C-alpha positions as CSV (number, residue, x, y, z in Angstrom):
1,X,-4.0,-3.5,-16.4
2,X,-0.5,-2.7,-17.6
3,X,1.9,0.2,-17.6
4,X,0.4,3.5,-18.5
5,X,1.9,6.9,-19.2
6,X,1.5,7.7,-15.5
7,X,3.5,4.7,-14.4
8,X,2.7,1.4,-12.6
9,X,0.4,1.7,-9.6
10,X,0.8,-0.6,-6.6
11,X,-1.4,-0.7,-3.4
12,X,0.2,-2.2,-0.3
13,X,-0.9,-2.9,3.2
14,X,1.5,-2.2,6.0
15,X,1.9,-5.4,8.2
16,X,3.9,-4.0,11.1
17,X,4.7,-0.9,13.1
18,X,2.8,2.3,13.8
19,X,0.9,2.2,10.5
20,X,0.0,-1.5,10.6
21,X,-3.1,-2.2,8.5
22,X,-2.8,1.1,6.6
23,X,-3.2,0.9,2.8
24,X,-0.8,3.0,0.6
25,X,-0.6,3.7,-3.1
26,X,2.7,4.0,-4.8
27,X,3.3,4.8,-8.5
28,X,6.5,3.2,-9.9
29,X,8.1,4.4,-13.1
30,X,7.3,1.0,-14.7
31,X,6.4,-2.6,-13.9
32,X,10.0,-3.5,-14.2
33,X,10.9,-0.8,-11.6
34,X,8.3,-2.3,-9.2
35,X,9.6,-5.8,-9.9
36,X,13.1,-4.7,-8.8
37,X,11.5,-3.6,-5.4
38,X,9.2,-6.6,-5.0
39,X,11.8,-8.9,-3.4
40,X,12.8,-6.2,-1.0
41,X,9.2,-5.7,0.1
42,X,8.9,-9.5,0.5
43,X,12.2,-9.8,2.4
44,X,11.3,-7.0,4.8
45,X,8.0,-8.6,5.6
46,X,6.6,-5.1,6.2
47,X,4.1,-4.9,3.3
48,X,1.6,-7.0,1.5
49,X,0.8,-6.2,-2.1
50,X,-2.9,-5.8,-2.3
51,X,-3.1,-4.8,-6.0
52,X,-0.8,-3.9,-8.9
53,X,-1.0,-2.7,-12.4
54,X,-4.2,-0.8,-11.7
55,X,-5.5,2.7,-12.7
56,X,-5.3,5.7,-10.5
57,X,-9.0,5.5,-9.9
58,X,-8.8,1.8,-8.9
59,X,-5.9,2.6,-6.5
60,X,-8.0,5.4,-4.9
61,X,-11.0,3.2,-4.6
62,X,-9.0,0.5,-2.9
63,X,-7.4,2.9,-0.4
64,X,-10.9,4.3,0.4
65,X,-12.5,0.9,0.7
66,X,-14.3,-0.1,3.9
67,X,-11.5,-2.6,4.6
68,X,-8.8,0.0,4.2
69,X,-10.7,2.5,6.4
70,X,-11.3,-0.1,9.1
71,X,-7.6,-0.9,9.1
72,X,-6.7,2.8,9.4
73,X,-9.3,3.3,12.2
74,X,-8.0,0.4,14.1
75,X,-4.4,1.7,13.9
76,X,-5.6,5.1,15.0
77,X,-7.6,3.8,18.0
78,X,-4.7,1.6,19.1
79,X,-2.2,4.4,18.9
80,X,-0.7,3.2,15.6
81,X,-0.3,6.6,14.1
82,X,1.2,8.3,17.1
83,X,4.2,7.6,19.2
84,X,3.2,6.7,22.7
85,X,4.4,8.8,25.6
């Protein structure tokens, strides 16, 4: 679970806004690059880090997990993905 030639994978869960509850996967250039962004994520309060330093497959599995899908479905059903008229 460390840096790879592909970068440093991080899965986050959105905590507010239209995409609340949605899991996203971001690949940073390195762990150090992610660490430079971690405080910003924390200060904003918009995202929760779900997993970090994981493989591409693990990131995909987390983003496809029942919990992630339930969060996305909930956002969709409550209008989270679309602007309200």
